[in-house]
N, C-alpha and C positions, 0 to 999 in steps of 0.2 A: 478768535483764538485758533492757533494752528493745531492740526490734529495731534502732533507729537506732544505739545504742551497740554492739551486736553487729556490725552492718555496718561501723562505723568501725574496730572492733577487727580484723576480717577484712582490711580494706584496709591497715591499719597493718602487720599481720603479713606480708601479701603483699609490701609494699614492701621488706622486709628481703631478699627474693630478687632485688632489682634493684640494680644499681650503675651508676655513670656510665662512659661510654666516654671516650676521650681527648678527644673533642669534646663539650663540655657541651651544645651545642645539639642533638645527635643521641643522646639517651639510648636505650639498648636494654635489654631484659630479659636479665640474665645470671644463669644458674643455676649453682650448683656442679656440676662435672662428676662428682663422686662424693661420697657422704656422708663425713664425717670421722670416723675411728675414734680412740678414746682409747687410752691406753697399756694399757688393760685388754683389748685385742683385737688380733688379728693376722690376716693373710691376707684382708684385705678385697678382695672380688672381685665384679664385676657378673655375675649369672647369666643375665639376660635382656636383650635389646636389640631390642625391637620398638616400633613407633610407638604402640601402644595403651598405656593405663594398666593396670598389673598389680598385683593385690592378693591377699590371702588365700592365701599359699603354704602348701602342705601336702606333706610328704614321705611317700612310700610306706613300707610296713612294712619292706621289704627295704633301704630307703635309696637305691634306685637312681633313682627318678623323683620329679619335682616336679610337683604340680598347682597351678594358680592361676587366678584370674579375670582375663580380659582384657576391658577395657571401653573403648569408644570415648570419646575426649576431646570434651567439649562446651564451647563458649564462648558467652558472651552479652555484649552491650554492649561488645565489644572487650576484655574482661578475662577473668580466670580464673573459671570457675564452680567455686568451692570445693566446693559440695555434691556435684558429680559426681566431683570428684577424690578425695574421701575415701571410699574403698572403694566408690565408685559409688552410694552410698545415704546418705540421711539428711543432717542438717546437722552442723556442727562440734560443737555442744554438746547436741544433742538426740538421744538414743539411739533414737528412733522410726525404724524402718527402712522405707524405701520402695524396693523392689527395682528396680534399673535393668534395663530389659528389653533393653538393647543390650550384653549380656555373654555370654561363652562360657567354658567350661572348657578350658584348654590343658594338655596333658601334655608334659613335657620330660625327657629323660634328663639327670641332673645332670652338669654339666661339658661337655656336648656342645652344639653350636650349633643343631641341628635341633629345631624345635618341632612338636607334633602337636595341632591343634585337635580336642578330644575330643567336645565337645557344645555346640551353639548354644543360646541362650536358657537358659543354665544358669550356676550359680555355686555356690561353697561346697563343693567336692568333698572327700569323705573316703572312704578305702578301707574296705570292709566286710570282715569276717573271711573271707568266701568269695571275695574278690577283686573283687566288683562295686563300682561307684562310686555312693555315696550323694550326692545333690546337691539343690540348690534349683532347681526347674523354674519359670522366671519367665514362660513364655509364657501360661499361663492368667490370667484376670482377677484371680484371687487365687492368688498363687504357692503351690506345694505342694512337699512332699518326695517325691522319686522316686529310683529307682536305674536304672542301666544296666550293660551288660556292661563288662568291662575295656577293650574296644575302642570303647566308646561306641555299641554297637548296641542300639536299642530303648529304650523308656521304660516303666517299671513304676511306677505310682503307689503311694505308701505312705500319705500323709496325704490327707484330703479337704478341699477348700477351705472347707467350712463350719466346720472346727475353728477357724479364725482368719482374719484378713484378709491375712496375709503370712507364711506358714510359711517359715523360712529357717534357715541356720547349723546344719545337722544334724550330730550326732556319734553314734557307736554304740559300745556296750560291746564288749569283746573277745570275749565269748561270743555276741554278736549278739542278745541277748535284749531290749535296751532302746535305743531311739533318743531322744536328748534334743535339743531344738531350740528356736528362738525363734519367737514369733508375736505378732501384734497382736490383743489382745482388749479391746474397749471403749476403743480408742485408746491402750492401754498396752502396752509391750513386755513380754511374759511368757515365761518358760521353761516348757516342757511336755515330757512324755514319752509314748511309745507303743511298741508292739511293732513287729516288721518288717512286719506286715500292717495296721498303722494302728489296731489295737485297743488297749484299755486306756489310752485317752487320759486324761492326768492333768495338771492345772495344778500346777506345782511352786512357782514364786515369781516375783516381778517381776525382770526383768533381761534380758540378752542376751549373745551370744557365749559360750555354755557350752562347757566342755571337761571330759572325765573326768580325774581324777587317775590317772596311770599305775600307781601302786602301791596304789591303793585306789579301785576303781570304784563304791563306794557313795557317793563324794563327787564333786561337780563344783565347778569354779571358773568365775566369770562376772563380767560388768560390771554395775554398778548405780550410778545417779546419786544422790548423797547431798549435800544442801545445795549444789547447782549443780555439784558436781565428781564425775566418774566415778571410782569406786573398785572394787577387786577384792574379791570375797567368795568363800568356800567354803561349801558346804552339804552336809550329810549327808542322802542321799536316804532313808535308813531312819528316822532320828530327827527330821529337819527342823531340826536344829541348824545355825545360821548363824554364821559367823565372818568378821569384816572383816579382810582381809589387808593393806590399805594405808590410809593417812590423809594429810591435808595439803590445803592450799588450792591444789591443782593436780590435774590429771587423772593417774590411774594406771590403765591398762587393758590389755586384750588379753593376759591371762596365758597362758603356754605353759610347761608343766612339762617338764623334761628327761626323757628316757626312763627314767632310773633314779629319777626323782622327787625328786632332791636339790636341784635348782635351779628357779627360776621366771624366765623372761624376760618382759618386759613393756615397754610404751612409756609415757612420761610427759613432760609439758611442765614439769617441776619446774625445769629449767635456766632457762627464761624463762616463768614462769607467766602473764604477761600476753599471751603470743602463743599461736598454735596449732601451734607447732613441737614435735613430739614426738620423743624420741630413745629408743633401745633401752637397757634396763637389765637386769641380772641380779642376783638375790639368792638366798640360801639359802631353802629351802622354809619355814623358820620366820620369814621376813621380815627376817633379819639380813644384814649384809655386802653392802649394795647397791653394785654396781659399774656405772658408766656405760660403755656400749659405743660409742655414736655421739654426735656433738656437732656444733655449728655451725649453719649456715643452712638445712639441709634438714629435711624432715618424714618420720618413719618410722612404720610401722604393721605389725601382724599378724606378730609374730615366731613362728617355729616351729623345732624342733630336728631336725637330721639324726642319723644313727646315730653319727657320729664326733665329736659335740659341736659341730658347725658350726651356727651360727644363720642362718636365712634370714629375710629381712624385706623389706618394701616401702619404697622411698624415692623421693622426687621429685627427686633429683639428676638433672641433665641434662634438666630441665623435665618430662618425663613420669615418672610413678611406674613404677619397674621393680623387679625382684627382685634383691637383693644378698645377699651372705653374708659372714660374718666368724666367726672362732673366738675366743670369750672366753677370757681367761686366768683360770681359776678357782682 
């Protein structure tokens, strides 16, 4: 897609978020106050309510805390800067990640109003088996993977910047033996692995946003662009066997397996493929029985599961991206 067509598409999609006021001569931007849930979901609730844009929610192992990226909103030319609003990094259709350096990790007790800024210049939190927090440290010129204490005290480097141009999105196996993450190598977004000390560095495959499967940690699920569309793939880390999980002339991305491994939540713009509005969907792990969870004029991203089957996700309802939650009717 040529740059001019892409920009026109972005402007067209943003225009759907605007409606006329009673006085046509004084048009204002009107955002939905909440994402719209379909009949396949219940208990839709806003979890965060801060002025920042919030992405990449992750729930602690005990289900008590929520970790997420809080990113300052940037505007230019009097309009929305879409690149900065989508996870704070990259462009709408280009998976190449450029880490936003105005981001921090926030920890929040689920259901409670108080938030706790955990780490500045950090993103992509995941809880390690020993309770430490693995994250992307964005302050160096080449972002790296690091970890900190559960209280956010101290920084311990894991990866070295020479491994890639932008190490990010780390996840760790349950036994703590393997860290899988995304990095830029030769201008391409690649998925790599290493141990907790940064050793045994291995390039696995092209792609980004890896996640371990909860019921089989010899496999990962990740995003990969195929013929201009982002699709979800699984890969066996032992055999190298790759399987495409989704297809279609629209984006399907950000897979999150339920904790029992039976279901996969993801976002897709299949409802309106010509726009960049993504909604949350849930399907069985074999790719059948797809159910739409959110709909309408908002854009959703980064779903993740809580202990009780609740889905947390980012939505741009009420203008800023905030964290919402809903319970799918499975």
